[in-house]
N, C-alpha and C positions, 0 to 999 in steps of 0.2 A: 556584524551578526545580527540575526534576526531576534534570537532569545539569548542574551548575553548570560543570564543567570543559569541557564541549562548548557549552552555551547561553551561557556567558559569554566565549567566544572574541573576540579581536579580529577585525576584518574581514581583516587580513592572515593570521592563523592560520587562520580559517575557509577562506580561499581556497587555502591550502597543502594543507590536508586535502582540500578538494574535488578539488584537481588530482592529488593521490596516488590518491584513489579513482577518479577518472576513468581515470587510466593503469591501475590494476589492473583496472577493468572492461574496458578494451579489451584488456588482455593476456589476460583469461579468454575473451573472445570469440574471439581469434586462436588460442587454444590449443584451443578446445572446439567451435567452430562455424564451418567454412568459408564455409557459406552466408551466415551473419550477417556474417562478416568482409568478405565480397564486397560486400555491401550498403553497408557503412560506408566502402568505398573503399580496403580493405587498409591502413588506417591502422595504425600501431604506437605503443606507449605512448611511445617516445622522440621521435615527431613532436609530441607534445603538450607544448608549452613554457609555455603559459598557458592560463587559462580563455577567452581571446579565440579560442583555437583551436576551441572548441566550435562556433563559426560555420561552420567547414568540414566538420563531420559532417552527413551528411543525415539527414532525419526518414524514418522507416519510414511508408509509407502503409498504410492498412487493406487495400488490394489486395495489397501485398507481404506483410503478415502472414497474410493468407488463403492465399497461395500456399505458405506453409510449414506449413500445417494438418496434423496437429495438433502435431508435435514440432520443425517446422522451424527455430524460433529458440530452442531451449533450449540452455543451456550447462552442463547437468548429466546424468549418466546417469539413465535413466528410474527405476531402483530408488531414487534419492535422493528422488524427489518423494513428498511425503505426501498431497497434494490437488491439485485444480485448480478454478479458477473460470472462467466464461466469460460473454461477452456474450450477449445474447438472440438474435443472428442474424437479427433482422428485415430487415436490408438485405443479407443474403447469409450465407456461411459465418460461424459464431460466431468470435470472437476468444478463444483459450484462453490462460489464464496458469497455469503450473504453479508450485508453491510447495514449496521444500525446508523443512527445519526451520530453517534458517538465515534464510530469507525470512520465515518466520512470526514468528521472533523479532524481525527487524528491523521488521516490520509492528506488532507490539505495542509495540516501543520508540517508533516514530514516533507512534503514536496516543496513547500515555501522555503523550508530550511535548506533543502538542496539548492534550489535556485539561489538563495542568499549565499551559500557557500561558494557557488560558482561565479558570484558577482553581479548577479541579477538583482534589479531594484524595481520599485514602482513605476520607475520611468521608463522601463523597457517595453517593447512591443513584442509579444510571444506568440509565434506562429506554431500551432499544433498539428502536426500530420498524422499522428496515429488515429486509428478509427475510434469512434464513439458508437458503441454497441455493446453486444454481449462480452466481447473481450473487453477488458478494463484499460486498454492502451491510453486512449486520449483523456479519460476522466481525471487520473491523478494529476498530469500536467495542468489540466484545466483548473482543478480545485487548488492546487498550489499557486498558480499564477492569480487567481481570484484572491486567494488569502494574502498574497504579497501586494495586491492592489495594482498589478500591471495590466496593461490592455491585452486583450486576448484575441487572436485570430484563429477561431475554432474550425479550421477547414476540414480536418479529418484526412482520410486516406485518399490516395489518387488525385486525379485531376491536375497533373503536373504542370500544365501551362497555366492554369488558374493560380496554382501555387506560387509560381514565379511572378505572375502579374500583381498578386496581393502582396507578396514580399517586398516588391519594389515600390508599389503605390502606397501601401500602409507603412513603409519604412520599418519592416520587422528587424529587430535587433537581436532576437533569440529564435533559434528553430529547434522544435522538439520532433525528433524523428528517430527511426530505427536506423542503425549505423550505415547501412548501404543506401538509404533514400537521398541523402544530400549529394552523393556522388552521382547518382542518377539525374538528378535535378541540374 
């Protein structure tokens, strides 16, 4: 386990932590984004008594997210954003996700825990095949591997022959890819 204190929590402890974080998220939305707060029904942190109350919160649709393009659903000032990633926009206006330093750190933490849960350690060599660009595919794998302390082969998408060559020569022990790509290799 990467973080035994978190990963070893009892179900009750985990639910209390989730409830606290849900309330903090709702508070952050209420304080920083009236438009977003309107969409969730003007709910307030004190309205959330248990995780069962999640049922009463609406999902945002893709159309609603598009209505707020580009900054409509952010909860931090623009100067705090380090980067953004976005959907392809093939069905309409792209969906943009902005990331602060804290968001990126959390992303790294989550991915490192995923690796750890799968048995990956700092001794592994991780080959990352999803792209590094506007789509966030490769970045999460990269941040998690970096947080874990593993060696990274950040090759990105395509170049199948080079993928195979580097996999062999650098002795990759972990392959990060979309499900069909390893079959193609």
